[in-house]
C-alpha positions in Angstrom: 1.0 10.4 9.3 2.1 11.0 5.7 3.2 8.2 3.4 6.7 9.8 3.1 7.0 9.4 6.9 6.1 5.7 6.7 8.6 5.2 3.9 11.3 6.9 5.9 10.5 4.9 9.0 10.7 1.6 7.1 13.8 2.7 5.2 11.9 2.3 2.0 10.9 4.5 -0.8 7.7 6.3 -1.8 6.3 5.7 -5.2 3.3 7.9 -6.1 1.7 10.8 -4.3 2.5 11.7 -0.7 -0.7 12.0 1.3 -2.0 11.5 4.8 -3.1 8.0 6.0 -5.3 7.5 9.0 -4.6 3.9 10.0 -3.3 0.5 9.1 -6.0 -1.7 7.8 -6.4 -5.3 6.5 -6.8 -5.7 2.8 -10.4 -7.0 3.1 -11.7 -3.8 4.9 -9.2 -1.1 3.7 -10.5 2.1 2.1 -8.9 5.2 0.6 -6.9 7.2 3.2 -5.8 4.0 4.9 -2.6 1.9 4.7 -2.3 -1.8 3.9 0.8 -3.8 4.4 0.9 -6.6 1.7 3.4 -9.4 2.5 2.0 -12.2 0.3 1.0 -12.0 -3.4 -2.4 -13.6 -2.7 -3.5 -10.4 -0.8 -2.4 -8.0 -3.5 -5.5 -8.0 -5.8 -7.8 -7.2 -2.9 -5.5 -4.5 -1.6 -5.2 -2.9 -5.0 -9.0 -2.8 -5.3 -9.4 -1.1 -1.9 -8.0 2.2 -3.0 -5.8 2.3 0.1 -2.1 3.1 0.1 0.1 0.0 0.0 3.3 -1.0 1.7 5.0 -3.7 -0.5 8.2 -5.7 0.0 10.8 -5.4 -2.7 10.3 -8.2 -5.2 6.6 -8.6 -4.9 5.4 -9.1 -8.5 2.8 -6.5 -9.5 0.0 -7.3 -12.0 0.4 -5.6 -15.4 -1.7 -2.5 -15.8 -5.0 -3.0 -17.7 -6.3 -0.5 -20.3 
């Protein structure tokens, strides 16, 4: 399934590239090509490090980009 299909099904929006994802995965085992649903801020850092695509609720604060 493509990320645009997921966004449409959830009545959300896609931010970033549209690519194929293979499965839904928990943050602690997620890898690139998979999808992680983050509902609580405490799981966000691990999900971001996984390289997986993320589904985030509106209003979840994102960490500032580091240079």
